[in-house]
C-alpha positions as CSV (number, residue, x, y, z in Angstrom):
1,M,92.9,76.9,17.3
2,P,90.9,76.6,14.1
3,I,90.4,79.8,11.8
4,T,86.9,81.1,11.5
5,V,86.0,82.7,8.3
6,A,82.8,84.7,7.5
7,I,81.7,85.4,3.9
8,I,79.4,88.1,3.3
9,G,77.1,87.6,0.3
10,A,76.0,84.3,-1.1
11,G,75.8,84.9,-4.8
12,P,78.2,82.8,-7.3
13,L,81.5,84.3,-5.6
14,G,80.2,83.7,-2.2
15,R,79.2,80.2,-2.9
16,W,82.4,79.3,-4.5
17,L,84.4,80.9,-2.0
18,A,82.5,79.2,1.0
19,L,83.1,75.8,-0.7
20,A,86.7,76.1,-1.3
21,T,87.0,77.6,2.2
22,A,85.4,74.6,3.7
23,R,87.4,72.3,1.6
24,A,90.5,73.8,2.9
25,G,89.3,72.9,6.4
26,F,88.2,76.2,7.9
27,R,85.2,76.7,9.6
28,V,82.8,79.0,7.3
29,L,79.9,80.9,8.1
30,L,78.3,82.1,4.7
31,E,75.9,85.3,5.2
32,D,73.1,86.8,3.0
33,V,70.1,88.6,3.7
34,M,68.0,87.1,0.9
35,P,66.7,83.5,1.7
36,A,67.0,82.5,-2.0
37,N,70.7,83.1,-2.1
38,L,71.3,81.1,0.9
39,H,68.9,78.4,-0.4
40,H,70.8,78.4,-3.8
41,A,74.2,78.2,-1.8
42,Q,73.2,75.2,0.3
43,E,72.1,73.3,-2.6
44,Y,75.3,74.1,-4.5
45,I,77.7,73.0,-1.8
46,R,75.8,70.1,-1.1
47,K,75.9,68.9,-4.8
48,Q,79.6,69.6,-4.9
49,F,80.1,67.5,-2.0
50,N,77.8,64.6,-3.0
51,D,79.6,64.7,-6.5
52,E,82.9,64.4,-4.8
53,S,82.0,61.7,-2.3
54,G,80.6,59.5,-5.0
55,G,77.2,60.1,-4.3
56,R,77.0,59.9,-0.5
57,K,74.5,62.1,1.0
58,A,75.9,65.3,2.5
59,G,72.7,66.1,4.5
60,P,72.6,69.4,6.1
61,S,71.6,69.7,10.0
62,T,70.2,73.2,10.9
63,P,72.0,75.5,10.8
64,V,74.9,73.6,9.7
65,A,75.3,71.9,6.2
66,A,78.0,69.3,6.9
67,A,79.7,66.9,4.5
68,T,82.3,64.2,4.5
69,S,85.3,64.7,2.2
70,A,86.3,61.9,-0.3
71,Q,89.9,63.1,0.3
72,D,90.6,63.2,4.1
73,D,87.0,61.6,5.5
74,G,87.1,64.5,7.8
75,V,83.8,66.5,8.1
76,I,83.6,69.8,6.4
77,N,80.9,72.3,7.5
78,V,79.4,75.8,6.5
79,T,76.7,77.5,8.5
80,F,74.3,79.7,6.7
81,V,73.0,82.7,8.5
82,S,71.0,85.7,7.6
83,T,72.8,88.4,9.3
84,I,76.1,90.1,9.3
85,E,76.3,90.0,13.2
86,D,75.8,86.3,13.3
87,A,78.4,85.8,10.5
88,V,81.1,87.8,12.2
89,R,80.6,87.2,15.9
90,E,83.3,84.6,16.1
91,A,85.4,85.4,12.8
92,D,88.9,85.6,12.5
93,L,88.7,86.4,9.0
94,A,85.7,88.5,7.0
95,I,85.7,88.6,3.2
96,D,82.8,90.5,1.8
97,C,81.5,89.7,-1.9
98,V,79.7,93.2,-2.5
99,P,79.9,94.9,-5.8
100,D,83.4,96.8,-6.4
101,E,81.7,100.4,-5.9
102,L,82.7,102.8,-3.4
103,E,79.4,103.1,-1.9
104,S,78.9,99.6,-1.5
105,K,82.6,98.8,0.1
106,L,82.3,101.8,2.6
107,E,78.9,100.5,3.7
108,I,80.0,97.0,4.2
109,L,83.2,97.9,5.8
110,W,81.5,100.2,8.2
111,L,79.2,97.1,9.1
112,L,81.9,94.6,9.5
113,D,84.1,97.0,11.4
114,R,81.1,97.8,13.9
115,M,80.0,94.3,14.5
116,A,83.3,92.1,14.3
117,P,85.7,91.7,17.3
118,P,88.8,93.6,17.2
119,R,90.9,90.7,16.0
120,T,88.8,90.2,12.9
121,V,90.7,90.8,9.7
122,L,88.6,92.3,6.8
123,A,89.5,91.3,3.3
124,T,87.5,93.1,0.3
125,P,87.9,92.2,-3.3
126,T,88.5,95.4,-5.2
127,T,90.6,96.2,-8.3
128,R,89.4,99.6,-8.7
129,L,89.5,101.2,-5.1
130,S,92.4,102.2,-2.6
131,I,92.6,99.8,0.2
132,A,94.6,102.4,2.0
133,D,91.4,104.9,1.7
134,L,88.9,102.2,2.7
135,A,91.0,101.1,5.6
136,N,91.4,104.7,7.0
137,C,87.3,104.6,7.0
138,T,87.6,101.7,9.8
139,Y,88.9,101.7,13.2
140,R,91.2,98.8,12.3
141,P,93.4,100.1,9.4
142,A,96.0,97.4,10.4
143,K,93.8,94.6,9.9
144,C,92.1,95.6,6.2
145,V,93.6,94.0,3.1
146,A,92.5,94.3,-0.7
147,I,92.2,91.0,-2.6
148,A,93.4,92.7,-5.9
149,Q,91.6,90.4,-8.5
150,E,88.7,90.2,-10.6
151,A,86.1,88.5,-8.7
152,S,84.8,86.5,-11.6
153,S,88.6,85.3,-12.4
154,L,89.1,84.0,-8.7
155,A,87.6,80.6,-9.3
156,A,89.4,80.0,-12.6
157,N,92.6,81.1,-11.3
158,A,92.7,78.4,-8.5
159,G,96.1,77.1,-7.9
160,G,97.6,80.3,-9.3
161,E,98.9,83.5,-7.9
162,I,96.6,85.8,-6.1
163,L,97.6,89.7,-5.6
164,L,97.0,91.0,-2.4
165,R,97.3,94.9,-1.3
166,T,98.2,96.3,1.8
167,T,98.9,99.5,3.4
168,S,101.9,100.8,5.4
169,R,99.7,100.2,8.4
170,T,99.0,96.5,7.9
171,S,100.2,94.5,10.7
172,L,102.3,91.6,10.2
173,E,100.0,89.2,12.0
174,T,97.2,90.4,9.4
175,V,99.6,89.6,6.5
176,A,100.3,86.1,8.1
177,L,96.8,85.1,8.5
178,V,95.7,86.3,4.9
179,E,98.8,84.6,3.4
180,H,98.1,81.3,5.4
181,F,94.4,81.3,4.4
182,W,95.2,81.8,0.4
183,Q,97.9,79.1,0.7
184,R,95.5,76.6,2.3
185,L,93.1,77.5,-0.6
186,G,95.7,76.4,-3.2
187,F,97.0,80.0,-4.2
188,T,100.3,81.5,-4.3
189,P,99.8,85.0,-2.5
190,R,101.7,88.0,-3.6
191,F,101.4,91.3,-1.6
192,E,102.2,94.7,-3.0
193,L,101.8,98.2,-1.4
194,D,98.7,100.2,-2.3
195,P,99.3,102.0,-5.5
196,A,98.3,105.5,-3.7
197,E,100.8,104.9,-1.0
198,Q,103.4,103.6,-3.5
199,T,102.6,107.2,-5.4
200,A,102.7,109.1,-2.2
201,S,106.3,107.9,-1.5
């Protein structure tokens, strides 16, 4: 069964991540409460697909923007939605693109935890906050992972190593899904235990 990925926030990181995820063959739902952000993301993704396919039209349908990949002639699609609930309803993996600040992370993880199915893994980009502390604020600490890399460097580092932080409670299934996801995007995942837990032990 194909993996469905919800990306929360259609700013520069969200747009790039949605495009990379769609290119890797995943079903993507890109959410933003700002219609202008969704419009910019749709134009960005359409332009990238058109450039890759030699000018063939990538014409969006509603609400799915679909395009044909020049590499595999398969259909790649992204669904643009304006609510978190719509984004995560069927998600296996949800990645937020909110600022790396405690208040923002707590708020988005609370919303994702409340709206996503119990199976959904939550991945949050943070280099400053403890994933152990953030995970303990959810009802699914075994399904929380930190992407411990500066958001601005993700696109530039495509094809390189990506550091992912887990906790002592992170499940093997969570690690396997996240590892598979980043490998499909062309990264080499490296996992480490959250520094707060390393210090405690």
